[in-house]
C-alpha positions as CSV (number, residue, x, y, z in Angstrom):
1,M,12.7,6.0,-3.8
2,K,14.4,2.9,-2.6
3,T,12.1,-0.2,-2.7
4,L,12.5,-3.6,-1.2
5,I,10.4,-6.5,-2.7
6,I,10.1,-9.3,-0.2
7,Y,8.6,-12.5,-1.6
8,T,7.9,-16.1,-0.5
9,S,7.7,-18.7,-3.2
10,K,7.0,-22.4,-3.0
11,T,7.4,-23.5,-6.6
12,G,9.0,-20.4,-8.1
13,T,6.0,-18.5,-9.4
14,T,6.0,-15.7,-6.8
15,E,9.7,-15.3,-7.3
16,K,9.2,-15.0,-11.1
17,C,6.5,-12.4,-10.5
18,A,8.7,-10.4,-8.1
19,K,11.5,-10.3,-10.7
20,K,9.0,-9.1,-13.4
21,L,7.7,-6.5,-11.0
22,A,11.3,-5.3,-10.2
23,E,11.9,-4.9,-14.0
24,N,8.8,-2.7,-14.3
25,L,9.7,-0.4,-11.4
26,K,11.7,2.7,-12.2
27,S,12.9,3.1,-8.6
28,E,16.0,1.6,-7.1
29,T,14.7,-1.9,-6.2
30,Q,16.1,-4.9,-4.3
31,L,14.6,-8.4,-4.4
32,M,14.8,-10.6,-1.3
33,S,13.3,-13.9,-0.3
34,L,11.4,-13.9,3.0
35,K,14.0,-16.2,4.5
36,N,16.7,-13.5,3.9
37,A,14.4,-10.6,4.7
38,A,14.0,-11.8,8.3
39,K,17.7,-10.8,8.8
40,E,17.4,-7.5,6.8
41,D,17.1,-4.1,8.4
42,I,14.2,-2.6,6.4
43,K,14.8,0.9,7.8
44,G,16.9,1.8,4.8
45,Y,14.0,1.4,2.4
46,D,11.4,4.0,1.5
47,A,8.9,1.4,0.2
48,V,8.3,-2.3,0.7
49,I,6.3,-4.6,-1.5
50,I,5.4,-8.1,-0.2
51,G,4.5,-10.9,-2.5
52,S,3.2,-14.4,-1.6
53,Y,1.6,-17.5,-2.9
54,I,-1.7,-18.8,-1.7
55,H,-2.0,-22.5,-0.7
56,A,-5.3,-23.9,0.5
57,S,-6.6,-20.3,0.9
58,H,-3.7,-19.2,3.1
59,V,-0.3,-17.4,2.8
60,P,2.5,-19.1,4.7
61,G,2.6,-18.6,8.5
62,K,6.1,-17.4,8.3
63,L,4.9,-14.4,6.3
64,K,2.2,-13.6,8.8
65,R,4.8,-13.8,11.6
66,F,7.2,-11.5,9.6
67,I,4.5,-8.8,9.2
68,K,3.6,-9.1,12.9
69,K,7.2,-8.9,14.0
70,H,7.9,-5.7,11.8
71,P,5.4,-3.0,12.8
72,E,7.8,-0.5,11.1
73,L,6.3,-1.7,7.8
74,L,3.4,0.6,8.6
75,Q,5.8,3.6,8.4
76,K,6.7,2.6,4.8
77,K,4.9,2.9,1.5
78,L,3.5,-0.6,1.2
79,G,2.4,-2.8,-1.7
80,L,1.1,-6.4,-1.6
81,F,0.6,-8.9,-4.3
82,L,-0.6,-12.5,-4.4
83,C,0.1,-15.3,-6.8
84,M,-2.6,-18.0,-7.0
85,A,-4.1,-20.4,-9.5
86,D,-7.5,-19.6,-8.0
87,V,-9.9,-17.2,-9.6
88,E,-9.4,-13.5,-9.2
89,E,-12.8,-13.2,-7.5
90,K,-11.3,-14.8,-4.4
91,F,-8.5,-12.2,-4.2
92,D,-10.3,-9.8,-1.7
93,E,-11.4,-12.8,0.4
94,Y,-7.8,-14.1,0.6
95,L,-6.5,-10.6,1.6
96,T,-9.0,-10.3,4.4
97,L,-8.4,-13.9,5.6
98,N,-4.6,-13.6,5.7
99,F,-3.6,-10.0,6.6
100,P,-4.5,-7.6,9.5
101,G,-6.8,-4.8,8.5
102,E,-4.3,-2.1,9.6
103,F,-1.7,-3.7,7.3
104,L,-4.2,-3.9,4.3
105,N,-5.4,-0.4,4.8
106,H,-1.8,0.9,4.7
107,C,-1.1,-0.8,1.4
108,S,-1.3,1.7,-1.4
109,V,-1.5,-1.0,-4.1
110,K,-2.7,-4.6,-3.9
111,G,-2.4,-6.9,-6.9
112,Y,-3.5,-10.3,-8.2
113,F,-0.8,-11.7,-10.4
114,G,-2.4,-15.0,-11.4
115,G,-0.6,-18.2,-11.1
116,E,0.8,-21.3,-12.8
117,F,1.5,-24.9,-12.0
118,N,5.2,-25.7,-11.9
119,F,4.9,-29.5,-12.0
120,E,8.6,-30.1,-12.0
121,K,8.9,-28.4,-8.6
122,M,6.0,-30.3,-7.0
123,N,6.3,-33.5,-5.1
124,L,4.8,-36.6,-6.8
125,V,1.6,-36.7,-4.7
126,T,0.8,-33.0,-5.2
127,R,1.7,-33.2,-8.9
128,K,-0.7,-36.1,-9.4
129,I,-3.5,-34.5,-7.5
130,I,-3.2,-31.2,-9.4
131,Q,-3.0,-32.9,-12.7
132,K,-6.1,-35.0,-12.0
133,M,-8.0,-31.9,-10.8
134,A,-6.9,-29.9,-13.9
135,E,-8.0,-32.5,-16.5
136,G,-10.1,-30.8,-19.1
137,K,-9.8,-27.3,-17.5
138,E,-7.9,-24.3,-18.7
139,M,-4.5,-24.0,-17.0
140,P,-3.9,-20.9,-14.8
141,S,-1.5,-18.3,-16.1
142,L,0.4,-15.3,-14.9
143,K,-1.3,-11.9,-15.4
144,E,1.6,-9.9,-16.8
145,E,-0.6,-7.0,-17.5
146,N,-1.5,-6.9,-13.8
147,I,2.2,-6.8,-12.9
148,V,2.8,-3.8,-15.2
149,K,-0.3,-2.0,-13.9
150,F,0.8,-2.6,-10.2
151,A,4.2,-1.2,-10.9
152,K,2.7,1.9,-12.5
153,E,0.2,2.5,-9.8
154,F,2.7,1.9,-7.0
155,E,5.0,4.6,-8.4
156,E,2.2,7.0,-8.9
157,E,1.0,6.8,-5.3
């Protein structure tokens, strides 16, 4: 099986997770940023996994447009993962809010990979707001066990 992992990453977390996921898949896998995937012919892939970050409850509009522009995704084995510093309980809500039902129903595996704050990649205002909001709270972290589980389930489907 030839798999394409398409990701969109604002501060590097989703890219980091996409790389970890690729390491855990046994199939022939190619990583590609969403920016480059817009030019890629996905017909040559048996499976596509899409990964995104969540910002203010939403995935980037460019990802929504990509999915809408590529109905052939529904002819592939699909997987979807989200990276977010928010609590896992919001995962299903964010899926429903951001993706068409037909797309979600076609995904064989959906995963929550956690999140992290990459302060060095944030602008000053964002960094200060996040630091202030995070005072005294546990910092979010990546859920590497979820990445491993996702890879296993995706290959078993």
